[in-house]
N, C-alpha and C positions, 0 to 999 in steps of 0.2 A: 638061514641067517648068515650075514656076512661077517668076516673077521674085521677087527678094527684096524684102521690105519691112522697115523698121527702126523700132522703137519705143524711145525713150530715156527713162529715168526718172531721177529726181533722185539716188538713191543705191541701194545694194545692198538695203537693207531694203525700200524701196518696190518695187524690182524684184521681189523674192521674193514680196511680197504680191500684186502684180499678176499675176505668172505663175501663182500659186496660183488666183486667181480665174478667170483664163482657162482653166486646166485643168478646173476644176469645170464651167464653162459648156460646154467642148468635150465632156466626157464626157456631160453631160446632153443636148446636141444629138445626139450619136451614138446614145444610147439611144432618144431620141424617134424617130429616123429608122430604126434597124435593130433596136432591142430590146436591144442590147448595145454595148459599147465596148471599145476596146483602147488601151493606152498602152505606150510603150517608155521605160523610165526610164534615167537616167544617174547617175553618181556625182559626188562632189566637194562643195565647200563650198556652192556655189550650189544644187545639187540638194538638199542637206540642208536648207537654209533654205526652199526651196520646199515640200518635204515637210512640214516643221513648220508652215508657213503654211497648207497645205491642211488639216492635222489640226486647226488652230485655227479654221477657218472654220465658222460655223453652217451655211452653205449646203452643206457637204460631205454633210450628211445627206439632201439632195435626190437624191444619186446612189445608184442601186441598185448597191452595191459587189459584190454577189453576181453581177452580170452585167458585170463589168469583167475583161478579160484583162490581165495585167501581164507584160511582157517586159523584157529588159535589152538595152541596146546594146552593152555590153562588161562584162567582169568580170576581176578579178585572180584568177589561178589559184592559189588558196589553199584551205586546209581550210574546210569549212562552219563558219559561225559566227565566222570570223576577223574582227576589227573592221575590217580593211582592205578586206573585200569590199563591193562596192556593194550586194549583197543585204542584208548585215547592217545597213548604214547605213539602207537604205530601210525595213527592218522596224522598226528602232528609232524612226525619225522619223515614219513614216506607216502602213505596212502593218499593223502590230499594233494600230493604233487604229481600223481600219475593218473592217466585216464582210465581208471577201473570201471567195470560195469557194477553198479551198486548191488545188483542181484547176485553177483558172484563173490561178494564180501560177506563172510559168515561169522560175525562176532558171537561170542558166548553171551547168553542172556544176562542182563543187568538186574540188580536187585529191585529196580522200580519198573521192570518190564512185565510181560504177560505172565511170567512165572511168579510174580509177586516176590515176597521175601523168603520163598522156599527154595533153597539151593538144590534139593533133590529133584524138584520139579524142573528147575533150570537145567540140570544135567540130563534129565530125560528128554526135554525139548531139544537139546543140542544133539543127543543121540538120534532123535527122529530126523533132524535136519541132515545129519550125516547119511542116514539111510536113504533119504530122498535123493541125495546126490550120487548114490551108488548106481552102478549099471543095473538095469532091470534084470532080475533073475540071477544076480550074482550076490556077493557078500554084502553085509549091511554097512559097509564103509566105502567111501570113494577112494580112488587111487590118489595117493600123496606122492608127488615127485620128490619133494624134499621137505623134511620136517626138522626145524631148527630148535635147538635146546640150549639154554644156559645151564651151567653146572654150579650149584651152590657150594658154599664152604663145607656143608655137611654131606655133600654128594647128592642132594635132591635134584630132580629134573621135573620140569613143569611144576605141578603142585603135588608130586608124589614124594613124600618125606620119609626119612628112615623110620622103620618100625610102625608107620601109620596104617590103620585098618584099610586104607584104600588099596594096599597091596593085595588084599583078598577079594577085591571087587572085580568080578568077571564081566561087568557091563562095559560098553565102550567109553562112557563118560561117567565120572563119579563126582558127587558132592564131597567137599572136604570141610570138616568141622574140626576146630581145635588145631589149626595150622600153627606150627612153632614160629612162623614168621607172620607178622601182621600184614593184612587183616586176617583174622582167624577163620573166616568162611570164604571158600573158594570153589571153583569147579575146575576139573582137569580131565584130559584124556588119560586113560589108564595105560599101564605099560603094554598090555597086549595090543591095544589100539596103536600106540606109538610105534610098536614093532612091525606094523603092517606097511610102513612107509618104505618106498623104494630106496631112498637115501635118508639117513639120519645124521645130522651134523651137531656135534656137541662142542660148544664154544666156552672157553674159559680164559680169563686173563687175571694176572696178579698173584703174588706169593700166597695169599690167603686161600687160593684154590688148589695149591700144589699137592697137599696131602690127599685130598679127595680124589684128584685126578690120578695120582700115582696108585692109590689103592684100587680104584676102579679098573685101571689097566693091568693091575697085578692079579685080578681075579676075585675081588671081594664079592660077597653075596649081595644080591639085589635088594633084599629086605633091609639089610643094614646100610647099604649104599646103592640107592636106586639107579644112579648113573651106570653102575656095573651091569645092570639088566637090560640095557638098551642096545638093540641091534636093528639095522635096516635090512630089508630083504636083499638089496643089491649092494649097498655100501654103508659102512659105518665110519664116519670121519671125525676125528678129534682135531679141532682147530684151536691152537693154543699160542700164547706168547711165551717167551722164555721163562718168565717168572712162574707161570702156572705149570710149566713142563719140568720144573726142577727135580721132581721125584719120578719122572718117566724114564725107564731104562733107555740107555743110549741106542740100543739095537732097534727100538721101536720108533725113533724119531726120524722125521724127514725135515731137515732144516731148510728154511727159506730166508 
């Protein structure tokens, strides 16, 4: 697992623009190395800002989007097209603007899909889809070049919340019931799955995130603060604005 590094940017707008540029470069590098690339998306305000920034970059056209696999780290278990779904947000802000191969876009099941209203079945189906995309004879997960995460005020990532039973789920994908944030039913990659990604980027902006960010980087336990338990195999990068970085030790900061 990689040691965490921290990049601090002046404000949320500059943070989104910088993350967008990093993402385009990462996808290009992956395609140059392996011929294709994969990204795991997250939801929330910062994710939406990053998606819009990518869509507005002229350099986005350097990426061969037909050779990009798109996955999600978590999803709200709602009907397809619901505006609260992370998939719906991503399609509106980025995915509908780039020439993706529909077969390489892998949304988590909706509550009106083949899994019906059973989130456990939805989680199992997504795990099966991940396994199908893995290299034959290898692990039950595909290679993730970059996995993007927002960080909640309570330190949650994806839909892994502090003290929630999902911490003890060893399966690749878990159903979440009783989420402290609405809606109460969700599906999520588990921390062991998240930690298989080559690079994990944790994004946070605003003073309301400062305490959780500071505690995570100070070594809090992952059950109490899930963001503290996230590590990429090659790189773990915290991408913050100055407000979110207020409690980060100066020695850890790389100012931009």
